[in-house]
N, CA, C and O atoms as a Maestro MAE file, in Angstrom:
{
 s_m_m2io_version
 :::
 2.0.0
}

f_m_ct {
 s_m_title
 :::
 protein
 m_atom[340] {
  # First column is atom index #
  i_m_mmod_type
  r_m_x_coord
  r_m_y_coord
  r_m_z_coord
  i_m_residue_number
  s_m_chain_name
  s_m_pdb_residue_name
  s_m_pdb_atom_name
  i_m_atomic_number
  :::
  1 25 62.125 98.055 109.709 1 A "MET " " N  " 7
  2 3 62.597 98.269 111.057 1 A "MET " " CA " 6
  3 2 63.760 99.267 111.058 1 A "MET " " C  " 6
  4 15 64.464 99.438 110.063 1 A "MET " " O  " 8
  5 25 63.931 99.905 112.189 2 A "LYS " " N  " 7
  6 3 64.968 100.917 112.330 2 A "LYS " " CA " 6
  7 2 66.094 100.405 113.219 2 A "LYS " " C  " 6
  8 15 65.918 99.486 114.018 2 A "LYS " " O  " 8
  9 25 67.246 101.026 113.053 3 A "ARG " " N  " 7
  10 3 68.416 100.716 113.879 3 A "ARG " " CA " 6
  11 2 68.976 102.023 114.448 3 A "ARG " " C  " 6
  12 15 68.717 103.108 113.928 3 A "ARG " " O  " 8
  13 25 69.732 101.892 115.503 4 A "VAL " " N  " 7
  14 3 70.446 103.025 116.088 4 A "VAL " " CA " 6
  15 2 71.916 102.823 115.788 4 A "VAL " " C  " 6
  16 15 72.416 101.699 115.834 4 A "VAL " " O  " 8
  17 25 72.607 103.900 115.483 5 A "GLY " " N  " 7
  18 3 74.024 103.787 115.186 5 A "GLY " " CA " 6
  19 2 74.753 105.097 115.368 5 A "GLY " " C  " 6
  20 15 74.158 106.110 115.737 5 A "GLY " " O  " 8
  21 25 76.043 105.067 115.108 6 A "VAL " " N  " 7
  22 3 76.887 106.251 115.175 6 A "VAL " " CA " 6
  23 2 77.599 106.433 113.840 6 A "VAL " " C  " 6
  24 15 77.944 105.465 113.162 6 A "VAL " " O  " 8
  25 25 77.808 107.682 113.484 7 A "ILE " " N  " 7
  26 3 78.568 108.022 112.285 7 A "ILE " " CA " 6
  27 2 79.625 109.031 112.702 7 A "ILE " " C  " 6
  28 15 79.314 110.057 113.306 7 A "ILE " " O  " 8
  29 25 80.873 108.734 112.376 8 A "GLY " " N  " 7
  30 3 81.979 109.653 112.633 8 A "GLY " " CA " 6
  31 2 82.420 110.298 111.336 8 A "GLY " " C  " 6
  32 15 82.619 109.617 110.330 8 A "GLY " " O  " 8
  33 25 82.572 111.611 111.360 9 A "ILE " " N  " 7
  34 3 82.956 112.368 110.166 9 A "ILE " " CA " 6
  35 2 84.193 113.199 110.507 9 A "ILE " " C  " 6
  36 15 84.208 113.903 111.517 9 A "ILE " " O  " 8
  37 25 85.219 113.121 109.679 10 A "VAL " " N  " 7
  38 3 86.393 113.980 109.826 10 A "VAL " " CA " 6
  39 2 86.502 114.821 108.560 10 A "VAL " " C  " 6
  40 15 86.614 114.297 107.452 10 A "VAL " " O  " 8
  41 25 86.468 116.127 108.750 11 A "ILE " " N  " 7
  42 3 86.604 117.066 107.631 11 A "ILE " " CA " 6
  43 2 88.058 117.521 107.626 11 A "ILE " " C  " 6
  44 15 88.509 118.208 108.543 11 A "ILE " " O  " 8
  45 25 88.788 117.128 106.578 12 A "GLN " " N  " 7
  46 3 90.218 117.426 106.534 12 A "GLN " " CA " 6
  47 2 90.508 118.874 106.167 12 A "GLN " " C  " 6
  48 15 91.502 119.440 106.625 12 A "GLN " " O  " 8
  49 25 89.674 119.469 105.366 13 A "ALA " " N  " 7
  50 3 89.864 120.863 104.966 13 A "ALA " " CA " 6
  51 2 88.721 121.675 105.567 13 A "ALA " " C  " 6
  52 15 87.576 121.553 105.133 13 A "ALA " " O  " 8
  53 25 89.028 122.494 106.555 14 A "ARG " " N  " 7
  54 3 87.971 123.212 107.264 14 A "ARG " " CA " 6
  55 2 87.530 124.479 106.535 14 A "ARG " " C  " 6
  56 15 86.914 125.358 107.139 14 A "ARG " " O  " 8
  57 25 87.830 124.579 105.276 15 A "THR " " N  " 7
  58 3 87.398 125.755 104.536 15 A "THR " " CA " 6
  59 2 85.885 125.770 104.448 15 A "THR " " C  " 6
  60 15 85.242 124.730 104.586 15 A "THR " " O  " 8
  61 25 85.319 126.933 104.222 16 A "GLY " " N  " 7
  62 3 83.880 127.108 104.205 16 A "GLY " " CA " 6
  63 2 83.138 126.193 103.251 16 A "GLY " " C  " 6
  64 15 82.031 125.750 103.557 16 A "GLY " " O  " 8
  65 25 83.733 125.897 102.088 17 A "ASP " " N  " 7
  66 3 83.039 125.079 101.098 17 A "ASP " " CA " 6
  67 2 82.754 123.680 101.605 17 A "ASP " " C  " 6
  68 15 81.632 123.192 101.470 17 A "ASP " " O  " 8
  69 25 83.737 123.031 102.178 18 A "LYS " " N  " 7
  70 3 83.548 121.649 102.662 18 A "LYS " " CA " 6
  71 2 82.567 121.609 103.820 18 A "LYS " " C  " 6
  72 15 81.690 120.747 103.865 18 A "LYS " " O  " 8
  73 25 82.710 122.530 104.747 19 A "ALA " " N  " 7
  74 3 81.798 122.576 105.891 19 A "ALA " " CA " 6
  75 2 80.371 122.827 105.430 19 A "ALA " " C  " 6
  76 15 79.432 122.248 105.976 19 A "ALA " " O  " 8
  77 25 80.203 123.673 104.443 20 A "MET " " N  " 7
  78 3 78.867 123.973 103.922 20 A "MET " " CA " 6
  79 2 78.265 122.765 103.218 20 A "MET " " C  " 6
  80 15 77.066 122.514 103.342 20 A "MET " " O  " 8
  81 25 79.078 122.016 102.480 21 A "GLU " " N  " 7
  82 3 78.591 120.810 101.807 21 A "GLU " " CA " 6
  83 2 78.131 119.772 102.827 21 A "GLU " " C  " 6
  84 15 77.073 119.163 102.669 21 A "GLU " " O  " 8
  85 25 78.930 119.574 103.869 22 A "VAL " " N  " 7
  86 3 78.563 118.621 104.915 22 A "VAL " " CA " 6
  87 2 77.281 119.081 105.601 22 A "VAL " " C  " 6
  88 15 76.373 118.278 105.813 22 A "VAL " " O  " 8
  89 25 77.197 120.357 105.949 23 A "GLN " " N  " 7
  90 3 76.006 120.877 106.624 23 A "GLN " " CA " 6
  91 2 74.753 120.704 105.773 23 A "GLN " " C  " 6
  92 15 73.687 120.381 106.297 23 A "GLN " " O  " 8
  93 25 74.872 120.915 104.478 24 A "LYS " " N  " 7
  94 3 73.730 120.751 103.578 24 A "LYS " " CA " 6
  95 2 73.227 119.304 103.597 24 A "LYS " " C  " 6
  96 15 72.021 119.061 103.650 24 A "LYS " " O  " 8
  97 25 74.150 118.356 103.554 25 A "ILE " " N  " 7
  98 3 73.771 116.941 103.586 25 A "ILE " " CA " 6
  99 2 73.150 116.585 104.934 25 A "ILE " " C  " 6
  100 15 72.137 115.887 104.984 25 A "ILE " " O  " 8
  101 25 73.746 117.058 106.021 26 A "LEU " " N  " 7
  102 3 73.198 116.761 107.345 26 A "LEU " " CA " 6
  103 2 71.794 117.340 107.500 26 A "LEU " " C  " 6
  104 15 70.934 116.717 108.124 26 A "LEU " " O  " 8
  105 25 71.559 118.501 106.950 27 A "SER " " N  " 7
  106 3 70.213 119.095 106.999 27 A "SER " " CA " 6
  107 2 69.212 118.252 106.222 27 A "SER " " C  " 6
  108 15 68.061 118.106 106.633 27 A "SER " " O  " 8
  109 25 69.653 117.704 105.107 28 A "GLU " " N  " 7
  110 3 68.803 116.852 104.282 28 A "GLU " " CA " 6
  111 2 68.379 115.576 105.030 28 A "GLU " " C  " 6
  112 15 67.298 115.037 104.792 28 A "GLU " " O  " 8
  113 25 69.241 115.108 105.929 29 A "PHE " " N  " 7
  114 3 68.983 113.882 106.674 29 A "PHE " " CA " 6
  115 2 68.661 114.146 108.146 29 A "PHE " " C  " 6
  116 15 68.819 113.260 108.987 29 A "PHE " " O  " 8
  117 25 68.216 115.345 108.451 30 A "SER " " N  " 7
  118 3 67.959 115.713 109.847 30 A "SER " " CA " 6
  119 2 66.893 114.846 110.505 30 A "SER " " C  " 6
  120 15 66.844 114.754 111.732 30 A "SER " " O  " 8
  121 25 66.046 114.216 109.713 31 A "ASP " " N  " 7
  122 3 64.989 113.369 110.279 31 A "ASP " " CA " 6
  123 2 65.528 112.107 110.948 31 A "ASP " " C  " 6
  124 15 64.822 111.503 111.755 31 A "ASP " " O  " 8
  125 25 66.757 111.690 110.637 32 A "ILE " " N  " 7
  126 3 67.314 110.494 111.272 32 A "ILE " " CA " 6
  127 2 68.418 110.816 112.274 32 A "ILE " " C  " 6
  128 15 68.899 109.921 112.970 32 A "ILE " " O  " 8
  129 25 68.825 112.079 112.355 33 A "ILE " " N  " 7
  130 3 69.885 112.480 113.285 33 A "ILE " " CA " 6
  131 2 69.253 112.842 114.623 33 A "ILE " " C  " 6
  132 15 68.457 113.777 114.714 33 A "ILE " " O  " 8
  133 25 69.619 112.081 115.672 34 A "ILE " " N  " 7
  134 3 69.040 112.373 116.987 34 A "ILE " " CA " 6
  135 2 70.053 113.016 117.931 34 A "ILE " " C  " 6
  136 15 69.684 113.454 119.021 34 A "ILE " " O  " 8
  137 25 71.316 113.080 117.533 35 A "GLY " " N  " 7
  138 3 72.344 113.743 118.321 35 A "GLY " " CA " 6
  139 2 73.530 114.090 117.457 35 A "GLY " " C  " 6
  140 15 73.857 113.378 116.508 35 A "GLY " " O  " 8
  141 25 74.184 115.212 117.800 36 A "ARG " " N  " 7
  142 3 75.318 115.665 116.988 36 A "ARG " " CA " 6
  143 2 76.291 116.428 117.879 36 A "ARG " " C  " 6
  144 15 75.885 117.241 118.710 36 A "ARG " " O  " 8
  145 25 77.581 116.156 117.694 37 A "MET " " N  " 7
  146 3 78.610 116.902 118.393 37 A "MET " " CA " 6
  147 2 79.743 117.175 117.418 37 A "MET " " C  " 6
  148 15 80.208 116.267 116.730 37 A "MET " " O  " 8
  149 25 80.182 118.412 117.359 38 A "GLY " " N  " 7
  150 3 81.287 118.784 116.494 38 A "GLY " " CA " 6
  151 2 82.435 119.341 117.304 38 A "GLY " " C  " 6
  152 15 82.229 120.098 118.253 38 A "GLY " " O  " 8
  153 25 83.652 118.965 116.926 39 A "VAL " " N  " 7
  154 3 84.846 119.423 117.632 39 A "VAL " " CA " 6
  155 2 85.879 119.885 116.613 39 A "VAL " " C  " 6
  156 15 86.344 119.082 115.803 39 A "VAL " " O  " 8
  157 25 86.251 121.176 116.638 40 A "PRO " " N  " 7
  158 3 87.318 121.621 115.748 40 A "PRO " " CA " 6
  159 2 88.683 121.252 116.326 40 A "PRO " " C  " 6
  160 15 88.873 121.240 117.542 40 A "PRO " " O  " 8
  161 25 89.616 120.956 115.448 41 A "VAL " " N  " 7
  162 3 91.000 120.700 115.854 41 A "VAL " " CA " 6
  163 2 91.858 121.676 115.045 41 A "VAL " " C  " 6
  164 15 92.475 121.289 114.053 41 A "VAL " " O  " 8
  165 25 91.896 122.943 115.473 42 A "PRO " " N  " 7
  166 3 92.503 123.987 114.648 42 A "PRO " " CA " 6
  167 2 93.984 123.789 114.355 42 A "PRO " " C  " 6
  168 15 94.451 124.180 113.286 42 A "PRO " " O  " 8
  169 25 94.725 123.196 115.269 43 A "GLU " " N  " 7
  170 3 96.161 123.028 115.022 43 A "GLU " " CA " 6
  171 2 96.436 122.054 113.878 43 A "GLU " " C  " 6
  172 15 97.515 122.082 113.287 43 A "GLU " " O  " 8
  173 25 95.471 121.200 113.566 44 A "ASN " " N  " 7
  174 3 95.613 120.272 112.442 44 A "ASN " " CA " 6
  175 2 94.746 120.660 111.252 44 A "ASN " " C  " 6
  176 15 94.806 120.012 110.207 44 A "ASN " " O  " 8
  177 25 93.950 121.698 111.396 45 A "GLY " " N  " 7
  178 3 93.089 122.152 110.306 45 A "GLY " " CA " 6
  179 2 91.960 121.203 109.975 45 A "GLY " " C  " 6
  180 15 91.501 121.162 108.833 45 A "GLY " " O  " 8
  181 25 91.499 120.430 110.962 46 A "ILE " " N  " 7
  182 3 90.403 119.498 110.725 46 A "ILE " " CA " 6
  183 2 89.269 119.748 111.712 46 A "ILE " " C  " 6
  184 15 89.428 120.462 112.702 46 A "ILE " " O  " 8
  185 25 88.143 119.154 111.424 47 A "SER " " N  " 7
  186 3 87.006 119.129 112.342 47 A "SER " " CA " 6
  187 2 86.500 117.705 112.414 47 A "SER " " C  " 6
  188 15 86.560 116.963 111.434 47 A "SER " " O  " 8
  189 25 86.001 117.327 113.580 48 A "ALA " " N  " 7
  190 3 85.406 116.007 113.750 48 A "ALA " " CA " 6
  191 2 83.962 116.185 114.191 48 A "ALA " " C  " 6
  192 15 83.662 117.011 115.053 48 A "ALA " " O  " 8
  193 25 83.077 115.406 113.595 49 A "ILE " " N  " 7
  194 3 81.655 115.451 113.931 49 A "ILE " " CA " 6
  195 2 81.210 114.027 114.238 49 A "ILE " " C  " 6
  196 15 81.507 113.095 113.492 49 A "ILE " " O  " 8
  197 25 80.501 113.877 115.338 50 A "SER " " N  " 7
  198 3 79.916 112.561 115.636 50 A "SER " " CA " 6
  199 2 78.400 112.709 115.615 50 A "SER " " C  " 6
  200 15 77.843 113.675 116.136 50 A "SER " " O  " 8
  201 25 77.756 111.736 115.005 51 A "LEU " " N  " 7
  202 3 76.300 111.729 114.883 51 A "LEU " " CA " 6
  203 2 75.744 110.472 115.529 51 A "LEU " " C  " 6
  204 15 76.325 109.394 115.407 51 A "LEU " " O  " 8
  205 25 74.631 110.608 116.209 52 A "ILE " " N  " 7
  206 3 73.843 109.460 116.634 52 A "ILE " " CA " 6
  207 2 72.633 109.453 115.708 52 A "ILE " " C  " 6
  208 15 71.922 110.451 115.591 52 A "ILE " " O  " 8
  209 25 72.410 108.329 115.057 53 A "VAL " " N  " 7
  210 3 71.324 108.241 114.079 53 A "VAL " " CA " 6
  211 2 70.363 107.117 114.446 53 A "VAL " " C  " 6
  212 15 70.737 106.125 115.072 53 A "VAL " " O  " 8
  213 25 69.116 107.306 114.034 54 A "ARG " " N  " 7
  214 3 68.083 106.278 114.208 54 A "ARG " " CA " 6
  215 2 67.253 106.282 112.927 54 A "ARG " " C  " 6
  216 15 66.634 107.287 112.578 54 A "ARG " " O  " 8
  217 25 67.248 105.144 112.232 55 A "GLY " " N  " 7
  218 3 66.491 105.084 110.991 55 A "GLY " " CA " 6
  219 2 66.638 103.734 110.320 55 A "GLY " " C  " 6
  220 15 67.280 102.822 110.842 55 A "GLY " " O  " 8
  221 25 66.033 103.630 109.163 56 A "GLU " " N  " 7
  222 3 66.128 102.409 108.378 56 A "GLU " " CA " 6
  223 2 67.515 102.318 107.742 56 A "GLU " " C  " 6
  224 15 68.140 103.334 107.436 56 A "GLU " " O  " 8
  225 25 67.980 101.093 107.552 57 A "ASN " " N  " 7
  226 3 69.319 100.870 106.990 57 A "ASN " " CA " 6
  227 2 69.544 101.656 105.706 57 A "ASN " " C  " 6
  228 15 70.608 102.246 105.515 57 A "ASN " " O  " 8
  229 25 68.560 101.667 104.839 58 A "GLU " " N  " 7
  230 3 68.706 102.325 103.543 58 A "GLU " " CA " 6
  231 2 68.943 103.827 103.698 58 A "GLU " " C  " 6
  232 15 69.752 104.414 102.979 58 A "GLU " " O  " 8
  233 25 68.236 104.435 104.636 59 A "ARG " " N  " 7
  234 3 68.359 105.887 104.848 59 A "ARG " " CA " 6
  235 2 69.720 106.218 105.478 59 A "ARG " " C  " 6
  236 15 70.367 107.188 105.084 59 A "ARG " " O  " 8
  237 25 70.140 105.428 106.433 60 A "ILE " " N  " 7
  238 3 71.444 105.650 107.059 60 A "ILE " " CA " 6
  239 2 72.556 105.431 106.036 60 A "ILE " " C  " 6
  240 15 73.522 106.193 105.999 60 A "ILE " " O  " 8
  241 25 72.428 104.407 105.218 61 A "SER " " N  " 7
  242 3 73.421 104.142 104.169 61 A "SER " " CA " 6
  243 2 73.470 105.269 103.153 61 A "SER " " C  " 6
  244 15 74.544 105.608 102.657 61 A "SER " " O  " 8
  245 25 72.327 105.851 102.840 62 A "ALA " " N  " 7
  246 3 72.293 106.971 101.895 62 A "ALA " " CA " 6
  247 2 73.055 108.173 102.463 62 A "ALA " " C  " 6
  248 15 73.798 108.835 101.739 62 A "ALA " " O  " 8
  249 25 72.874 108.450 103.738 63 A "LEU " " N  " 7
  250 3 73.610 109.541 104.391 63 A "LEU " " CA " 6
  251 2 75.108 109.244 104.352 63 A "LEU " " C  " 6
  252 15 75.906 110.102 103.974 63 A "LEU " " O  " 8
  253 25 75.477 108.048 104.737 64 A "ASN " " N  " 7
  254 3 76.876 107.636 104.717 64 A "ASN " " CA " 6
  255 2 77.478 107.781 103.319 64 A "ASN " " C  " 6
  256 15 78.584 108.297 103.160 64 A "ASN " " O  " 8
  257 25 76.741 107.321 102.316 65 A "GLY " " N  " 7
  258 3 77.224 107.370 100.944 65 A "GLY " " CA " 6
  259 2 77.425 108.783 100.436 65 A "GLY " " C  " 6
  260 15 78.439 109.074 99.801 65 A "GLY " " O  " 8
  261 25 76.472 109.669 100.707 66 A "LYS " " N  " 7
  262 3 76.596 111.059 100.253 66 A "LYS " " CA " 6
  263 2 77.801 111.729 100.892 66 A "LYS " " C  " 6
  264 15 78.550 112.441 100.222 66 A "LYS " " O  " 8
  265 25 77.989 111.503 102.190 67 A "LEU " " N  " 7
  266 3 79.141 112.097 102.866 67 A "LEU " " CA " 6
  267 2 80.442 111.493 102.353 67 A "LEU " " C  " 6
  268 15 81.424 112.210 102.160 67 A "LEU " " O  " 8
  269 25 80.457 110.206 102.133 68 A "GLY " " N  " 7
  270 3 81.657 109.510 101.693 68 A "GLY " " CA " 6
  271 2 82.121 109.892 100.305 68 A "GLY " " C  " 6
  272 15 83.298 109.726 99.981 68 A "GLY " " O  " 8
  273 25 81.226 110.399 99.478 69 A "ARG " " N  " 7
  274 3 81.600 110.811 98.121 69 A "ARG " " CA " 6
  275 2 82.270 112.178 98.077 69 A "ARG " " C  " 6
  276 15 82.833 112.554 97.049 69 A "ARG " " O  " 8
  277 25 82.220 112.928 99.175 70 A "LEU " " N  " 7
  278 3 82.857 114.240 99.206 70 A "LEU " " CA " 6
  279 2 84.367 114.082 99.365 70 A "LEU " " C  " 6
  280 15 84.828 113.207 100.098 70 A "LEU " " O  " 8
  281 25 85.131 114.924 98.684 71 A "THR " " N  " 7
  282 3 86.584 114.885 98.837 71 A "THR " " CA " 6
  283 2 86.965 115.533 100.169 71 A "THR " " C  " 6
  284 15 86.266 116.420 100.659 71 A "THR " " O  " 8
  285 25 88.054 115.090 100.736 72 A "ASP " " N  " 7
  286 3 88.579 115.586 102.015 72 A "ASP " " CA " 6
  287 2 87.654 115.309 103.197 72 A "ASP " " C  " 6
  288 15 87.761 115.960 104.237 72 A "ASP " " O  " 8
  289 25 86.748 114.346 103.039 73 A "ILE " " N  " 7
  290 3 85.838 113.950 104.113 73 A "ILE " " CA " 6
  291 2 86.018 112.447 104.337 73 A "ILE " " C  " 6
  292 15 85.943 111.662 103.393 73 A "ILE " " O  " 8
  293 25 86.256 112.051 105.591 74 A "ASN " " N  " 7
  294 3 86.344 110.639 105.954 74 A "ASN " " CA " 6
  295 2 85.151 110.290 106.823 74 A "ASN " " C  " 6
  296 15 84.823 111.020 107.759 74 A "ASN " " O  " 8
  297 25 84.498 109.171 106.515 75 A "VAL " " N  " 7
  298 3 83.281 108.776 107.223 75 A "VAL " " CA " 6
  299 2 83.378 107.313 107.635 75 A "VAL " " C  " 6
  300 15 83.780 106.458 106.845 75 A "VAL " " O  " 8
  301 25 83.012 107.040 108.860 76 A "LYS " " N  " 7
  302 3 82.911 105.665 109.361 76 A "LYS " " CA " 6
  303 2 81.608 105.557 110.147 76 A "LYS " " C  " 6
  304 15 81.190 106.504 110.814 76 A "LYS " " O  " 8
  305 25 80.979 104.400 110.058 77 A "SER " " N  " 7
  306 3 79.728 104.230 110.794 77 A "SER " " CA " 6
  307 2 79.673 102.857 111.436 77 A "SER " " C  " 6
  308 15 80.340 101.915 111.010 77 A "SER " " O  " 8
  309 25 78.863 102.776 112.467 78 A "ALA " " N  " 7
  310 3 78.608 101.509 113.140 78 A "ALA " " CA " 6
  311 2 77.136 101.500 113.520 78 A "ALA " " C  " 6
  312 15 76.639 102.444 114.134 78 A "ALA " " O  " 8
  313 25 76.440 100.427 113.150 79 A "LEU " " N  " 7
  314 3 75.030 100.288 113.480 79 A "LEU " " CA " 6
  315 2 74.844 99.170 114.478 79 A "LEU " " C  " 6
  316 15 75.545 98.159 114.437 79 A "LEU " " O  " 8
  317 25 73.903 99.358 115.367 80 A "SER " " N  " 7
  318 3 73.580 98.292 116.311 80 A "SER " " CA " 6
  319 2 72.874 97.167 115.585 80 A "SER " " C  " 6
  320 15 72.257 97.382 114.542 80 A "SER " " O  " 8
  321 25 72.963 95.990 116.124 81 A "SER " " N  " 7
  322 3 72.281 94.853 115.515 81 A "SER " " CA " 6
  323 2 70.833 94.752 116.007 81 A "SER " " C  " 6
  324 15 70.068 93.919 115.521 81 A "SER " " O  " 8
  325 25 70.464 95.592 116.960 82 A "VAL " " N  " 7
  326 3 69.118 95.563 117.522 82 A "VAL " " CA " 6
  327 2 68.189 96.388 116.645 82 A "VAL " " C  " 6
  328 15 68.482 97.540 116.326 82 A "VAL " " O  " 8
  329 25 67.060 95.786 116.256 83 A "GLU " " N  " 7
  330 3 66.069 96.513 115.476 83 A "GLU " " CA " 6
  331 2 65.059 97.126 116.441 83 A "GLU " " C  " 6
  332 15 64.638 96.491 117.408 83 A "GLU " " O  " 8
  333 25 64.678 98.379 116.157 84 A "ILE " " N  " 7
  334 3 63.701 99.080 116.978 84 A "ILE " " CA " 6
  335 2 62.543 99.495 116.099 84 A "ILE " " C  " 6
  336 15 62.615 99.421 114.872 84 A "ILE " " O  " 8
  337 25 61.480 99.929 116.741 85 A "GLN " " N  " 7
  338 3 60.326 100.384 115.963 85 A "GLN " " CA " 6
  339 2 60.262 101.871 115.864 85 A "GLN " " C  " 6
  340 15 59.347 102.409 115.240 85 A "GLN " " O  " 8
  :::
 }
 m_bond[339] {
  # First column is bond index #
  i_m_from
  i_m_to
  i_m_order
  :::
  1 1 2 1
  2 2 3 1
  3 3 4 2
  4 3 5 1
  5 5 6 1
  6 6 7 1
  7 7 8 2
  8 7 9 1
  9 9 10 1
  10 10 11 1
  11 11 12 2
  12 11 13 1
  13 13 14 1
  14 14 15 1
  15 15 16 2
  16 15 17 1
  17 17 18 1
  18 18 19 1
  19 19 20 2
  20 19 21 1
  21 21 22 1
  22 22 23 1
  23 23 24 2
  24 23 25 1
  25 25 26 1
  26 26 27 1
  27 27 28 2
  28 27 29 1
  29 29 30 1
  30 30 31 1
  31 31 32 2
  32 31 33 1
  33 33 34 1
  34 34 35 1
  35 35 36 2
  36 35 37 1
  37 37 38 1
  38 38 39 1
  39 39 40 2
  40 39 41 1
  41 41 42 1
  42 42 43 1
  43 43 44 2
  44 43 45 1
  45 45 46 1
  46 46 47 1
  47 47 48 2
  48 47 49 1
  49 49 50 1
  50 50 51 1
  51 51 52 2
  52 51 53 1
  53 53 54 1
  54 54 55 1
  55 55 56 2
  56 55 57 1
  57 57 58 1
  58 58 59 1
  59 59 60 2
  60 59 61 1
  61 61 62 1
  62 62 63 1
  63 63 64 2
  64 63 65 1
  65 65 66 1
  66 66 67 1
  67 67 68 2
  68 67 69 1
  69 69 70 1
  70 70 71 1
  71 71 72 2
  72 71 73 1
  73 73 74 1
  74 74 75 1
  75 75 76 2
  76 75 77 1
  77 77 78 1
  78 78 79 1
  79 79 80 2
  80 79 81 1
  81 81 82 1
  82 82 83 1
  83 83 84 2
  84 83 85 1
  85 85 86 1
  86 86 87 1
  87 87 88 2
  88 87 89 1
  89 89 90 1
  90 90 91 1
  91 91 92 2
  92 91 93 1
  93 93 94 1
  94 94 95 1
  95 95 96 2
  96 95 97 1
  97 97 98 1
  98 98 99 1
  99 99 100 2
  100 99 101 1
  101 101 102 1
  102 102 103 1
  103 103 104 2
  104 103 105 1
  105 105 106 1
  106 106 107 1
  107 107 108 2
  108 107 109 1
  109 109 110 1
  110 110 111 1
  111 111 112 2
  112 111 113 1
  113 113 114 1
  114 114 115 1
  115 115 116 2
  116 115 117 1
  117 117 118 1
  118 118 119 1
  119 119 120 2
  120 119 121 1
  121 121 122 1
  122 122 123 1
  123 123 124 2
  124 123 125 1
  125 125 126 1
  126 126 127 1
  127 127 128 2
  128 127 129 1
  129 129 130 1
  130 130 131 1
  131 131 132 2
  132 131 133 1
  133 133 134 1
  134 134 135 1
  135 135 136 2
  136 135 137 1
  137 137 138 1
  138 138 139 1
  139 139 140 2
  140 139 141 1
  141 141 142 1
  142 142 143 1
  143 143 144 2
  144 143 145 1
  145 145 146 1
  146 146 147 1
  147 147 148 2
  148 147 149 1
  149 149 150 1
  150 150 151 1
  151 151 152 2
  152 151 153 1
  153 153 154 1
  154 154 155 1
  155 155 156 2
  156 155 157 1
  157 157 158 1
  158 158 159 1
  159 159 160 2
  160 159 161 1
  161 161 162 1
  162 162 163 1
  163 163 164 2
  164 163 165 1
  165 165 166 1
  166 166 167 1
  167 167 168 2
  168 167 169 1
  169 169 170 1
  170 170 171 1
  171 171 172 2
  172 171 173 1
  173 173 174 1
  174 174 175 1
  175 175 176 2
  176 175 177 1
  177 177 178 1
  178 178 179 1
  179 179 180 2
  180 179 181 1
  181 181 182 1
  182 182 183 1
  183 183 184 2
  184 183 185 1
  185 185 186 1
  186 186 187 1
  187 187 188 2
  188 187 189 1
  189 189 190 1
  190 190 191 1
  191 191 192 2
  192 191 193 1
  193 193 194 1
  194 194 195 1
  195 195 196 2
  196 195 197 1
  197 197 198 1
  198 198 199 1
  199 199 200 2
  200 199 201 1
  201 201 202 1
  202 202 203 1
  203 203 204 2
  204 203 205 1
  205 205 206 1
  206 206 207 1
  207 207 208 2
  208 207 209 1
  209 209 210 1
  210 210 211 1
  211 211 212 2
  212 211 213 1
  213 213 214 1
  214 214 215 1
  215 215 216 2
  216 215 217 1
  217 217 218 1
  218 218 219 1
  219 219 220 2
  220 219 221 1
  221 221 222 1
  222 222 223 1
  223 223 224 2
  224 223 225 1
  225 225 226 1
  226 226 227 1
  227 227 228 2
  228 227 229 1
  229 229 230 1
  230 230 231 1
  231 231 232 2
  232 231 233 1
  233 233 234 1
  234 234 235 1
  235 235 236 2
  236 235 237 1
  237 237 238 1
  238 238 239 1
  239 239 240 2
  240 239 241 1
  241 241 242 1
  242 242 243 1
  243 243 244 2
  244 243 245 1
  245 245 246 1
  246 246 247 1
  247 247 248 2
  248 247 249 1
  249 249 250 1
  250 250 251 1
  251 251 252 2
  252 251 253 1
  253 253 254 1
  254 254 255 1
  255 255 256 2
  256 255 257 1
  257 257 258 1
  258 258 259 1
  259 259 260 2
  260 259 261 1
  261 261 262 1
  262 262 263 1
  263 263 264 2
  264 263 265 1
  265 265 266 1
  266 266 267 1
  267 267 268 2
  268 267 269 1
  269 269 270 1
  270 270 271 1
  271 271 272 2
  272 271 273 1
  273 273 274 1
  274 274 275 1
  275 275 276 2
  276 275 277 1
  277 277 278 1
  278 278 279 1
  279 279 280 2
  280 279 281 1
  281 281 282 1
  282 282 283 1
  283 283 284 2
  284 283 285 1
  285 285 286 1
  286 286 287 1
  287 287 288 2
  288 287 289 1
  289 289 290 1
  290 290 291 1
  291 291 292 2
  292 291 293 1
  293 293 294 1
  294 294 295 1
  295 295 296 2
  296 295 297 1
  297 297 298 1
  298 298 299 1
  299 299 300 2
  300 299 301 1
  301 301 302 1
  302 302 303 1
  303 303 304 2
  304 303 305 1
  305 305 306 1
  306 306 307 1
  307 307 308 2
  308 307 309 1
  309 309 310 1
  310 310 311 1
  311 311 312 2
  312 311 313 1
  313 313 314 1
  314 314 315 1
  315 315 316 2
  316 315 317 1
  317 317 318 1
  318 318 319 1
  319 319 320 2
  320 319 321 1
  321 321 322 1
  322 322 323 1
  323 323 324 2
  324 323 325 1
  325 325 326 1
  326 326 327 1
  327 327 328 2
  328 327 329 1
  329 329 330 1
  330 330 331 1
  331 331 332 2
  332 331 333 1
  333 333 334 1
  334 334 335 1
  335 335 336 2
  336 335 337 1
  337 337 338 1
  338 338 339 1
  339 339 340 2
  :::
 }
}
């Protein structure tokens, strides 16, 4: 069964390398991403990205884990308790 949830990502270093690493991972998991919004905060040198995801727990956890292992990246997620098909 699948769940719907949100993932918040804060990129602390907006240099090209970190943004490219995040983009590569998001592209790899594009099949579960149903919405995305990114907001730069230039005065603090960070970017924030919010994702709406729909998928199996294992796939969402894999996305969360890959992002969480990157340095200068903070990730938080919340999944609904409702299972969908």
